[in-house]
N, C-alpha and C positions, 0 to 999 in steps of 0.2 A: 625602423628606429626611432625611439619615442626620446624625449628629451625632458629630463627630470630639473625644474628649477630649482629644486632643493640641494641636490647634490653639485649642481653647477652654481649655486650661488657666489661661492668663494671667489670662482674666475669671474661672475658678473661685476662684482662689488670691485675686484682689482681693476677691471677694465673701467667701471664708472670712476674709480680714483684717479687711473691714469688719465682720463678724459678732463677732468677737474683740475688735474695738475698741467695738462697741457693748455687748458684756457686760462688759468691763471697766470702761468710764465710767460705765454706769448701776450695775453692779454694786457700784463703788467709792461712787458717790454715797450708795447706799443702806446700804452699810456704814458709810459716815461717820455718817449719820442715826440709825444705831442705835446704833454705838459711843459716838461724841463725847457726845451728850447723857446717857448712861447713866454714863459717866465721870463726867461734871461732877455728876451726880445724887448718884452714890455718894460721890464727895468732900465733898459740901455735908453728905451724911447723916453721915459719919466726923466732920466738923468739929462737929456739934452735937450727935453723942454725946459724944464728948470734951469739948465745953465742958458739958455736962449733968451728965456724971460728975466733974469737976475743979470745978466749982462757978465756973467762968469765965463771963464773959458772952458771951452770943452773938455769935459773929463776924457782921461786916456784909457784906454784897456790895458789891464794888468794883465801882463803875459802870465805870471803861476797861476792865475785863476782859470784862465784858458786852458792853461797844461791840465789843471785838475779835472777841468769839465770835458777834455778830450781823453782823459785817461777814464774818467768814468763809462763811458761809452765804448772803449776800448776793453775794460776789462771781462766784460762778459765772454766777449770773442775770443781773448786772450786765455781764459779758464777754460773754455770749450775746446781750444787747438792743444792745449797741455793734457785735458783727459782724454780728447779722443783723437789725438793725433802723435803727438810727442812722445807721452809714456806710452803706449802701445807699440809705437817702431822701437824704443829702446828696448820694451822687453821683448818683442819680436827678434830682434838683432842677438840678443843674451840666448834666446832658445834657440837660434839657428846654430849654435855652436854646442849644443847638448843633444844628449839622445833622444829616442822617441819618448820616453817616460819623462823628461825634463829632469832628471837624477844627476846623470853624469855628463861631464865636460867631454866632449870628442875632438875639439878642435875645427878644422877644416873639412871633416870626413863627409859631412852632410853636402857640402859644395862638391866635393870630388865626385860623390855619388852622382850627382847632378848631371855630370858631364861624362860620367862613365857608364851610367845605365842607359841602355838601349830606347827603352820605353821612354823614358825623360829626354832623351836627346831628340826623339820625334816630337815631343810636345814643345820642346824650343824651336825647331825647324818649324812647325805649324805656326807658333805665334809670330814667327819673323815673316813667313808668308802673309798672315795675316795684316802685319804691318805694314808691309812694302804694297800690298794690292790694295786694301780697304783705302787709305788716304789717298792713292794715285787716281783709283777709279772713281771713288765717290766724288773728290775734288774734280776731275774732269768731266763727270757727267752733271754735278751743279753747274760747272761753268758753261757746258753746253745749254743746257736748259735756260741758264740767265741771259745769255747771248741771243736765242731763239724766241724765247716769249718778250725779251724788253721791246716795250712800245706795242706790243701786238694787240688785236682787237681783243682776244678774251685775255689779258695778262693776268689780270686778279683771279680768274676762276683756274687758270693753267698753274699758278703760283700755288692756289688753293690745294689743287690737287696733288701736287707733286710734294709737297710739304706736308700733306696729310699724314704720311707714315711716321713722320717723328712726334704725332700725337699719341701713337701708340707704344705702348711698354715692348720693351724687347723680349719678354717672355710671349706675350700676344702676337706680335711679329712670326714669333718663332714657330708658334702652334699654326697661324696661318698657312706659313710655309710649307710646315710640316704635311698639311694637307695636298700642298701643291706637289710635293715629293712622294705622297703617298704610293702605294704599292700594292696591287692585288694579282693573282698567280694569272697565267695566260688563258684566255678564254673567258676571263671573268669581267665583269662591268668594272671598268676604274674609276676611283673617285678622285685619284691625283689627277690635275690639269695638266701636269707634264708628261704621265704615262699617257694621258687620253689624246694627247697631240701625239704621240709617237704610234700608237696604236692605229688612230685616223690616218697615218702616212704609211700604215702598212708595216711599221716596225713592232718589235716587241717589247712589253714592257719591262722596266730596269728598276731594281732594287738599288736607289740612287744613292741613299744614305749608307749603304752596306759597301761603297767601292771606292778604296782609298788610291791615289788623293783627290778624285773627283768629288767625293763627298766635303772635303775641307773648301772646295772652291764653290760650292754649293750653299753651304754654310755663309760663306764672304759674300755671297749674291744678298743674302738675309741683311746684312749689316749695311751693305752700299745702298740697299733699296731705302733703307731708315735713313741714313745720314746723307744722302744726294740733296734731300730738300733742305737740309741745312746748311749746305754749301751752298745752293742755288740762292736762297735768300740772304748772306752775307754778300757773295759775289755779285748778286744783281743790285746790290745797295751801293756796291763800290763801283759799278759800271755808271749808274746814275750820278753819282759823284762827279765823274769825270767833267771837267768845265766845258761848256757848251762852246767857247771859242777855239779851242783847240779840236775838238771834232770838225767844227766848220772849216777852220783852215787847214786842214787835212782834207776835206773833200773837195776844197778850192784847187788845191795842188792836185787832183785827180787821181786820188791813192784808190786802189780797191777794197772790197770789201775784205779780201785778205790781208791785205797790207796793213789796212785800220786795225785789225785784229792783231797782229802780230807788232805792229809799231808802235799803236797808241793805247788799245785796251789793256793788253796784258801788262805792258812797263806800269801803267797807271793804277791798276788793281792789285800789283805785287804784294803790298803789306795785309791786303784781306787773303790773299791765296796762301801768304804763310801763316795767317793766323787759322785758317781752315785746316790747312795741313797740321799745323802742330796739335789743333784741338782733336781732330781726327787720330792722331797718333795716339795721343795719350787716351783717347777711349778705346781704341783697339788694344792696347796692352793690357788693358783691365777688361777685355770681354769676359764674360761668364756665362750670363742668362741663354743667350742663343746655343752655343754648345750644350749646355746643362739641359735644354729642354727637348732639344732634337734628337741627339744621340748618347747623351748623358756621358760624352768623352770617350765612346767605345770606336771601334773601327777606325784608330789611328786618325781621330777629329780633336784629342782634347789639347788645351792651351794652358798656359802657366796658369791662371786664375783658377781653372777647373782642377787642375790637378794639385794647386795648393791646398783647395779646400778637400780632395780625394785623401792625401797625405794626413792633413791634420784632423779632420773630423771623421773620416769614414775608416782609416786604417791606424788611428792614433799613433802616428810618428809626428809628434809635434816639431822634431828639429830638421826634418826634411822638408814640411810644409812650411816652417819658418823661413827655411833658406830659400824655396821659391817665392815666397813673399818679398825677402831682402833683396832678392836678385830681379823682380820685377821692379820694387822701388828705384835701384840701381839703373835699371833702364830707362825709368821715366826721369831721372835728375837731368841727363844731357838736353833732352828736348825742353825741360823746364828753363835750365840755364838760357839755351838758344832763344827761347822766346822773351827773356827779361832782356838780353841784351838786344835784340831786336827792337824792343819797344823802346829802352833807352836811346839807341840811335835815331828813332822816328823821331822822339819828343827833343833831341838835341837838334835834330835838322830843322 
């Protein structure tokens, strides 16, 4: 395959301009964040020096100017939220009440379809399975790792190895595990680790990703493998933050290791546990890459995000795809509200 620079020059120039625009915007923001605060700090310092030399009262900060200064930094964020979040959310909600071509209003027909179509009900059940199992299993494994490697001899090395999957993209991790689940016919050399183990033990190779609901559970394993390292890091930091006098007092009272875990460690790290579970729940609701890369949503493995993509971009059903997107957004809202209330309670406490 020959690459013709002359034919591809428009695309290359577009890429070049995109890079220049990115550098200009990001560099400009970084420059403003460095120069503007320094300018205000130097000005304030000069005012204080002048006031101390002249014996005049120290100048007071003017609240309106501070408000404008805060608005100056908040405005780009607000604009990006409006353009990238608020406006698309409103448009998606409106599209969810329209037909596939976004021409006619159909009311709640798309939402009725969501709960009446057997294949979509299967998608909702799969998503519920993901949301229940991933946070529970990943948090439990992260907590187990955190307790086992805490103050161990090779603690840093062990944590690095456990956290390493977090450095891999979901697509990369899915490709790795797709090789683990790979299948070849009976009598052939197996390239999949799981089938090789089964054959070594005298069993027959299985097409793991074709058998429902086992395939969904095997995809969940990929997500748990990735996220357990995140849970371990957060929970390990929380365990190390437990006051040493509490731990020492418990040991003097003669508590066992099991009692120490349930009565001291677990209650002390409860806020961190909530943060981990909430974060993993939101990430699991949005899972797309793993399903798309491994099975493409076939064999009863599809989830809401994948089906939303299929309906809107593959089948041209904008209304049904938008309804799935709105439903996904509605599922996230209670989790976010709970997290906000929990943070407020911690702040007030």
